[in-house]
Phi, psi and omega in degrees: 000140174282142178217183184284356176260355185295338180297334181304312181296320179298316177297322185286322191253339186271340185093354179290160169285172176303303173308315176302313182297318182290310185295316182290325171298312176296317182301315177301321178289328179265348179093301178208157181190152170280170187294321184295305174310310181300321181294316180292323184283318189281337188075012171275125181308143182304327185285343179260337194286331175290328181287319182290329184287325183289329178287329179288322176291322171297331184274352183086011181267348186224149176249146172250124179268119182299127186186171177226105000281173182301143173250144182236145177225146178287149163281165182300129175302318181300321185288312188281337178251005190292316176299319181295319175299312178298324174304309186294321176300317184299312178300317182299316188293312180308317187289320178297316179294324175295323181293323178294324182285324176299313180301314181303305179305314178301312182291323187293311185280337174296317172300325187289320178275353177078018180249143175212130177264139180229157177270130171235130177254137184267132173259131182237119181090155181297317181300317181289330173299307180302321178294324175294324180298317178300321177299314181296321182294319179289346184251357181293137182245319192239318183210149173218133179244126178242140173221121184203179189273181173304301182300317177301322178288333176299310180293316182296313182300316184296323181274328189248011195294325170300323181288327172296312177309320177285332173297319176296319182298321179278004179065035175277140188280121192243132171232128179231124173246127187212165175270125179273151175196187179295321180289328182249035175298316183287326177297316175303311181304310180297323180298318181299342175281341190234351182202174181278120182248128173248122185258120177250140186296319179229112176236129180297172189278078182224169166227128187230126176239130169238109185252109175062022181063018185224349177235130182221140178229121178233119180229135179262113190286104180233114346289172175270075180237190178249030179270157189282341192239131175194115182280349181285330183298142176216143182209187179218155183214139180210153175246031170271125183295318185303312182288329172296317178298316188296311179297317182299316182297323172304312176296322184294332177267347178246281184294324183255037178302132185299336175291334181261351186274134175226119177265130185207155177269151176249117183271000000 
């Protein structure tokens, strides 16, 4: 919709002066006008408006209708600016194609030198970590791996047991690695009914999530309790498949060392 500020866009892209853009836009909105009314509506001083109109007539944007006083009418915007629009379209398409070719070259050469930049977000505080955990659970489609401590499993199951139920209904493959103990005995029992549970004797105070092999969250729990609030927690989150693979591999050789892994049932 045209308004009294529409001239700004015309001024920015058409090559017209500020006064020319104001007068032409106002004239289009009025349909036709004499110089006096045009000056009042456009805000262009009366002493300047005739000179501006002459410039617009010379450029083919305005027509002068013989009358007393003279009446001015705008030329069709589509006709006078059609060529400019096509020029912008051509330049834009050329830029799009150039950027696509540059991106192809970038990806090809990055693979050659073995470097890739990924985004990793720092999570501060338990509330922020748990909020991100919920986001991951809601977006998982195929598989989810959770690794955490005895207290971490209690808090996780308390907050997200309904989310786990929905994942199971969608046939998502669930794997849970946790430290079993007296306090999470019932949690382990419940989880064993619905997913693959691996009990590890010693897990550091962390919470680790791998969603679909493309989203990863690692949080260091300070303290390692099952309270909802802790400003001491700090973690990281990434949606990079490369980074997810890297952290998962590190876990396989450290936290999940075959020599330390024990799968057992809890009776």
